[in-house]
N, C-alpha and C positions, 0 to 999 in steps of 0.2 A: 807426616813430623818433619819439620823444618831441621835440616843438618846443621849442627851446632859450629858456630861463624869462626873460633877455635881448636880442629880437631885435637888438641893436646892441651888443654888450660893449666894455666897453674896455681892450685890451690895452695894459700897462705894456713899456718895453723889456724888461724878462727874460721875461716872456711871452712876447714877439715873439720872442727868441733860445730859448727852448727850443721853441716850437713848430717854429721852424726845424731845429734841432738833429734834436725826431723829425722833421720831413720828411725831411731825409736819411736818418736810422737811425731808423727803427719801434721797434725791438729794443734800440737805445740801453739802456744801466742809468741809473740815477736819477742814480746817482753820478759816473757819466761826465757824466752831462751837468751835475751841481753842478759839477766842476771847471772846467768851461768858463763857466757862469756865476755863479762866486763865491757856490754855494749847498750845501747840505747837502743830503744826496738826501733826506731824509725833506722838504725844503722844497721840493724840485723836485716830489717824489710829490703833497704838497698842490696845490703849484700844479696840474700836470698832472689833479689830480682836481678841483679848481670848473673848469680848462678844460672837463674834459668834460660834469660838471654843469650850464655853461652854453651847451652844444651848442659849441660855439668848437673843441672835438675829438671827434667824429662815433665813431671807430673808428680799429680798425689794420690792414692791410691786410698781404697778401704781394703784391709785382710781381712778377710772373716773366719771366725770358728768354727771349723767342720765339725767339731764335737757339738758345739751349741746348737746349731743348728739342722743336728739330729746326720748330716754328711756322713755317713761310712762306708759308703759303698765308691770304693777308686777303680780309677782304668789308666792304662799309660795309652797315649793314642798318637801314632803315626799319622801327622797329616801332609800330604803331598800337595804342593801349587803349582798353579799354571807357572810356564816360565815365566821368568823376569818380576816374579814376585820377592821383593823388598823384605826382609828382617822387620822393616820399617812398617813394612803393609801388616804383614803377620802380627805384629804385635797389637796393632792397632784393632787387627781381629778379634782378637785373643781377649783385650783388653776389656769386650763386650759382656763377656761371661764370668759371674763371680765363680760359681764350679769351677774355674783353672786356677788349682792351686799353686803352678808353677809350671813352667814353659821354655823351651829352650829351641837354637837351630842347631841342629847336627848334621853331621856328616854322613856320606852313607847314602840310602835313595828318596829317604824322606827330608821333607824340609825342613822340620820341627817335629820334636818330642813333647807332649803337653801331657800333664798329670793332672788328672779331672776327679773331684769330687763328688758326689750328688746322695739323695735321698736313698735313691732304691733304683735296680738296675733299669724301671722304666722312664725315671729321671735321667739316668746316665743315658739314655737311650736317645731322649726328648734332645738332650745338648748336642751330645755326636751330630743329630742330623741337621741340628740347626747352626754348627760348625762347617758340616759338610755343605750347607745353602749358601755360606759367604762366596764375595766375587773373590775370585783368589784362588777357592779351594777346590783341590781339581779329586781330592777324596782321599779317605784315612783307613787306618788298619788300628784297631782297638783290641787292648789284653786288659782285662778284667783282673784286681787283685784279689789274691782268694786269703791269704793270711800275710799277715806283717814280719819277715824275719829278724830285723834289724831296724832298728831306727825309730 
């Protein structure tokens, strides 16, 4: 992933509103967004293009509803990478897996903490094995969720 051209881009109120609207619905049309921010669809597209060029918008993704997919098995997986594996490389690796509900870089021995959702333990095991086979991943350590206490 290319580094942002401006490491601390300044955003105006319209940029922030466009980003908020895209964050709510990444498939919203430029025309729909334009109506809400008082710009033409073309002007919104230009803004989004500039935000992408500056690295503020890094991509668009689909967020799956785990309940709709009946993915009720959860795990937290510590991922340990080879030396000099950047957070961008970890992100690119994990984005390949729709089962990844969330992921964070962390302090300590592990390089990343990954929240996975799967249909059952067999599905979970297969996903963990696919992650472990990715370039840059050295090993993992998993903890399966038994029950949700809060959240």
